[in-house]
C-alpha positions as CSV (number, residue, x, y, z in Angstrom):
1,M,13.4,16.6,-14.4
2,S,9.6,16.2,-14.3
3,A,7.6,15.1,-11.3
4,I,6.8,11.4,-10.7
5,H,3.1,10.5,-10.5
6,L,2.0,7.5,-8.4
7,A,-1.3,5.9,-7.6
8,Q,-1.9,3.8,-4.5
9,I,-4.6,1.2,-4.3
10,T,-4.7,-0.8,-1.0
11,D,-6.8,-3.4,0.9
12,L,-8.6,-4.7,-2.2
13,H,-9.9,-7.8,-0.4
14,I,-11.0,-9.6,-3.5
15,E,-13.0,-12.8,-2.8
16,A,-12.6,-16.1,-4.5
17,D,-16.4,-16.6,-4.7
18,P,-18.0,-14.0,-7.1
19,G,-21.2,-14.1,-5.0
20,K,-19.5,-13.4,-1.7
21,L,-19.6,-9.9,-0.2
22,S,-17.0,-8.5,2.2
23,K,-18.5,-6.1,4.7
24,D,-21.6,-6.0,2.5
25,R,-19.6,-4.8,-0.6
26,D,-18.7,-6.5,-3.8
27,T,-15.0,-5.9,-3.6
28,L,-14.2,-6.7,-7.2
29,A,-16.9,-4.2,-8.4
30,T,-15.6,-1.5,-6.1
31,L,-12.1,-2.1,-7.3
32,C,-13.1,-1.9,-11.0
33,A,-14.8,1.5,-10.3
34,V,-11.6,2.7,-8.6
35,T,-9.3,1.5,-11.3
36,E,-11.3,3.3,-13.9
37,R,-10.3,6.5,-12.1
38,V,-6.8,5.4,-11.6
39,R,-6.4,4.6,-15.3
40,E,-7.6,8.1,-16.2
41,A,-4.9,9.6,-14.0
42,A,-2.1,8.1,-16.2
43,S,0.3,7.5,-13.3
44,D,3.9,6.4,-13.8
45,L,3.5,3.5,-11.3
46,V,0.6,2.0,-9.4
47,L,1.3,0.8,-5.9
48,A,-0.8,-2.1,-4.7
49,T,-0.1,-2.2,-1.0
50,G,-1.4,-5.4,0.4
51,D,-4.5,-7.3,1.3
52,L,-4.9,-7.8,-2.4
53,V,-7.3,-10.7,-1.8
54,N,-9.3,-11.8,1.3
55,D,-8.3,-15.4,1.7
56,G,-5.0,-15.9,-0.1
57,S,-6.5,-18.4,-2.6
58,P,-5.3,-18.9,-6.2
59,V,-8.9,-18.3,-7.5
60,A,-9.0,-14.8,-5.9
61,Y,-5.7,-13.8,-7.4
62,R,-6.8,-15.0,-10.8
63,R,-10.0,-12.9,-10.5
64,L,-7.8,-9.9,-9.6
65,K,-5.1,-10.2,-12.2
66,P,-7.1,-9.0,-15.3
67,V,-8.1,-5.9,-13.3
68,L,-4.5,-5.0,-12.5
69,D,-3.3,-5.9,-16.0
70,G,-6.1,-3.6,-17.4
71,L,-4.5,-0.6,-15.7
72,E,-2.0,-0.5,-18.6
73,R,0.6,0.8,-16.1
74,P,3.4,-0.9,-14.2
75,V,2.1,-2.2,-10.9
76,A,4.3,-2.7,-7.9
77,A,2.7,-5.1,-5.4
78,I,3.4,-6.1,-1.8
79,P,1.5,-8.6,0.4
80,G,-0.7,-7.8,3.3
81,N,-1.8,-10.1,6.2
82,H,-4.6,-11.6,4.1
83,D,-2.1,-12.6,1.3
84,L,0.2,-15.5,0.6
85,V,3.4,-14.5,-1.2
86,S,3.9,-17.9,-2.8
87,V,0.4,-17.7,-4.3
88,I,0.9,-14.1,-5.5
89,R,4.1,-15.2,-7.3
90,E,2.3,-18.0,-9.1
91,H,-1.1,-16.5,-9.9
92,L,-0.7,-12.7,-9.9
93,A,2.9,-11.6,-10.7
94,G,3.9,-11.3,-14.3
95,G,3.1,-8.8,-17.1
96,P,2.7,-5.4,-15.6
97,V,2.5,-6.8,-12.0
98,S,5.8,-6.9,-10.2
99,L,7.0,-8.0,-6.8
100,D,10.4,-6.4,-7.2
101,P,11.4,-4.5,-4.0
102,V,13.1,-1.6,-5.8
103,H,11.7,0.8,-8.4
104,D,13.8,3.7,-9.7
105,L,11.9,6.6,-11.3
106,G,13.8,9.7,-12.2
107,N,15.7,10.8,-9.1
108,W,13.4,8.8,-6.8
109,R,13.8,5.3,-5.5
110,I,10.6,3.4,-4.4
111,L,11.3,0.6,-1.9
112,M,8.6,-2.0,-1.4
113,L,8.8,-3.7,2.0
114,D,7.1,-7.0,2.9
115,S,6.0,-6.4,6.5
116,T,3.9,-9.6,6.8
117,V,4.1,-12.4,9.3
118,E,2.5,-15.6,7.8
119,G,-0.6,-16.5,9.8
120,E,-0.6,-13.3,11.8
121,V,-2.5,-10.0,11.5
122,H,0.3,-7.8,12.8
123,G,3.4,-6.9,10.9
124,H,7.1,-7.3,11.7
125,L,10.4,-6.5,10.0
126,G,13.0,-9.0,11.0
127,P,16.8,-8.5,10.9
128,E,17.2,-9.7,7.3
129,R,14.5,-7.4,6.0
130,L,15.9,-4.4,8.0
131,A,19.4,-5.2,6.7
132,A,18.2,-5.3,3.2
133,L,16.4,-2.0,3.6
134,D,19.6,-0.4,5.1
135,E,21.6,-1.7,2.1
136,E,19.1,-0.3,-0.4
137,L,19.0,3.0,1.3
138,S,22.8,3.2,1.2
139,K,22.8,2.4,-2.5
140,A,20.2,5.3,-3.0
141,E,22.5,8.1,-1.9
142,G,21.8,11.0,-4.2
143,Q,18.2,9.9,-4.7
144,H,15.0,10.7,-2.8
145,V,13.4,7.6,-1.3
146,L,9.8,6.6,-0.6
147,I,9.3,3.5,1.5
148,V,6.1,1.5,1.0
149,M,4.7,-1.2,3.2
150,H,1.4,-2.7,4.3
151,H,1.3,-2.3,8.1
152,Q,1.3,1.0,9.9
153,P,4.4,1.9,11.8
154,A,2.9,4.8,13.7
155,P,0.1,4.8,16.3
156,I,-3.2,6.0,14.9
157,G,-5.3,6.0,18.1
158,S,-7.6,3.1,17.2
159,P,-7.8,-0.7,18.0
160,L,-5.8,-1.2,14.8
161,D,-2.7,-0.1,16.8
162,D,-2.7,-3.6,18.2
163,V,-2.1,-5.1,14.8
164,G,0.3,-2.7,13.2
165,L,4.1,-3.1,12.8
166,D,5.2,-4.5,16.1
167,N,8.8,-3.3,15.9
168,A,8.5,0.2,14.4
169,P,11.4,1.6,16.4
170,D,13.7,-0.8,14.6
171,L,12.4,0.5,11.3
172,F,12.9,4.1,12.3
173,D,16.4,3.4,13.6
174,V,17.3,2.3,10.0
175,M,15.5,5.3,8.4
176,D,17.2,7.7,10.7
177,R,20.6,6.7,9.4
178,H,19.6,7.9,5.9
179,E,18.6,11.5,5.5
180,H,17.3,11.1,2.0
181,V,14.1,9.2,3.0
182,R,11.2,11.5,2.2
183,G,8.1,9.4,2.9
184,L,6.7,6.2,4.4
185,L,3.4,5.0,2.8
186,W,1.1,2.2,4.0
187,G,-2.3,0.6,3.8
188,H,-4.0,-1.8,6.4
189,I,-5.8,0.9,8.3
190,H,-8.7,1.5,5.8
191,H,-8.7,5.3,6.5
192,I,-6.6,8.4,6.1
193,H,-3.5,9.1,8.2
194,E,-1.1,12.0,7.4
195,S,1.6,13.1,9.8
196,E,5.3,13.7,9.9
197,R,8.3,12.4,11.8
198,R,11.7,14.1,11.6
199,G,10.8,15.6,8.2
200,V,9.6,12.3,6.8
201,A,5.9,12.2,5.6
202,L,3.9,9.4,7.2
203,I,1.0,8.5,5.0
204,G,-1.8,5.9,5.5
205,S,-4.6,5.3,3.0
206,P,-8.2,4.2,2.8
207,S,-9.3,1.0,1.0
208,T,-10.7,0.4,-2.5
209,C,-13.7,-1.3,-0.8
210,F,-14.7,-0.3,2.8
211,Q,-13.4,2.0,5.4
212,F,-12.8,1.7,9.2
213,D,-13.6,4.5,11.7
214,G,-10.2,6.0,12.3
215,R,-11.2,8.5,14.9
216,P,-9.0,8.2,18.0
217,D,-10.6,6.3,21.0
218,H,-13.7,5.3,19.0
219,P,-14.9,1.7,18.9
220,F,-13.9,-0.3,15.9
221,S,-16.5,0.0,13.2
222,I,-17.2,0.2,9.4
223,T,-18.1,3.6,8.1
224,D,-20.3,4.5,5.1
225,E,-17.4,6.2,3.3
226,P,-17.0,5.2,-0.3
227,P,-14.0,3.4,-1.8
228,A,-10.9,5.4,-2.5
229,W,-7.4,5.6,-3.9
230,R,-4.5,7.9,-3.2
231,A,-2.5,10.0,-5.7
232,L,1.0,11.0,-5.0
233,T,3.3,13.4,-6.8
234,L,7.0,13.1,-6.1
235,Q,8.8,16.3,-6.8
236,D,12.3,16.7,-8.1
237,D,13.3,18.5,-4.9
238,G,12.1,15.7,-2.7
239,G,8.7,17.1,-1.8
240,I,5.6,14.9,-1.8
241,E,2.2,16.1,-2.7
242,T,-0.7,13.8,-2.1
243,R,-4.5,13.6,-2.0
244,V,-7.1,10.9,-1.5
245,N,-9.7,10.5,-4.3
246,W,-13.0,9.1,-3.2
247,V,-15.1,7.1,-5.7
248,P,-18.7,7.3,-4.6
249,E,-19.9,5.9,-7.9
250,A,-18.4,2.6,-6.8
251,L,-21.3,2.0,-4.5
């Protein structure tokens, strides 16, 4: 069986007002430059991992939709803390853009988790979401699993640790019951994180617009790094190969 190719785009922060910049960047323009590169990569599935827009407004999602539709690939989307799920469903979902939580590709299962708490910056997975995850993992026996969410479940040594997933031990308790989980992927942090926990790859990714200083114990700040996207190759044996692709021409 051939490898599965994924592209992750995260923290798009599209504005409703075309003239409004976010951290001095035109986030729709940076996204368009990034998606040009993503389209060239011909991925099997694009993962849009939250903070799709900046204010949760219908207008912002309507500005975003033609860009995602133009990828000409299936797009699996989840909300971030800047998003509103009800507005996503009405103004973004449909066509290639899906909010389905389960995507089976070859011998891999991709599980999309909503880690948002409405009105809050931090993330949380309540009992119902954790039970649903446990059930889907049980159904996936014999498959490799990649779990995808918005909020980081692991400390990264920056002020963003205060607004990550606030009950990560509960998530890991569920994961630890299922030895076929191979990776956990997220956005939110606007920089690169790559580590491992009990053989599971822990992967955080930079944004399609602006990046945060991810160095441990440094003050929170915006860097001059360019927009980016992450490519992932899911191997038949359960291995995950990944790289971050910077897009300097987006600036």
